[in-house]
N, C-alpha and C positions, 0 to 999 in steps of 0.2 A: 386468640388463636388467630385470628383473621390479619391482624397487625402483623404477628411474628410472620405467617405464612408469605403476607405482601414483602416483608422486610428481606424474607429469603428469595421469593420470584426475583426481586430487584436487584438483589446480590449476585443472583444466577446469570441474570439478563448481562450483567457488567461484565463477569467474569468471562461469558459467552461471547460479549462484543469485544474484549481486548484480545481475546484468542484468535477469533476470525480475523480481525484489524492488524494483527501483529504477522506482519510480514517479513521473514527474512531471507535475502536473496542470496544465493552462494554466487559470489562475485568471480569466483574461479570457472567454475560452471559456465556461467554466463560468457565471460570473457571466451571460452575455447566455443561455444554455441557462437558468437557474434563474430568470432576472431578478431579481438580487441587487442588495441598496442596497449604496451603497459601503461600509458598515459591516459589513454582511454579508462582503461580499466580503474587506476585511481580517481578518475572522473565519475565514472559511474558508481565506485563505491562511496562517493560523499553524495551523489544525486539519489541512491537507495537508503543511506541514514536519513536524509533527509525525508523521504517518502515516508519512511517506518514514523520517524517521529511524527510527523504529522497525522499519520491515519492512527497513532495512538491517541493523540488528542480527540481525535472523533471519535474513539471507540469508548471515550469516558463520558463525553456528552449525550444528557438526558434526555432532549427533545430531539425527537427524529426529523424534524425539518433543518435543525441546525447541525445535527449531525449529516445529514445528505450535504448541505451546504459545504462545510467544512471538507469531507470528502471530496466533493468535487474541485475545490478549490485547490487540493493537495495533490488531485490527479492533474487537473491541468496546469498545475505550477511544475510538476515530477516531469512530465513529458515535455513540456519546454525546454527544462533543463537536460533533460537524457539528448534531445534532438541535437544541443549545443555540443554535445560529446560526442554523439555517434556521427557516422556518415548517412547518407539517405538510405541506403541498402542494409545496413545495419539497424536504423530507427525503425522502418517498417517491421524488420523481423521480430525487434524487440516489441512493438505496439502488440504485434498478435500474443507474444507470450505474456504480456503485461494484461490484456483483456481477458486472455484465457485465465489467467490467475486471480483475477478480480471477480469474475463471474463465478468460477468454483470455489470461489470464497464468502459468496454470499455478497458481497462488498457493492456490486453495481449489478443491473439486470440486463 
């Protein structure tokens, strides 16, 4: 019984992590909020897909320390790439939105 319960808990935790880390951004809404050009929208779409994929890798990591490191690296890479696409004003607005999203999802504290 306890083995079954452990497996069930592990599967539930994995599903919860995947759902928590599964961030899908509406690029049109983001574009409207940040007043992006069409080129910037295309760039942010690429950057967001990259973040999404990197966070999904983190979500399936079973070791908490490894997951935290993968998550940190993914976010650092993401904000660096976002800064290439956005001007300074857009970038600072975007960082606020990203931070709130990550905190609300429980990905970062």
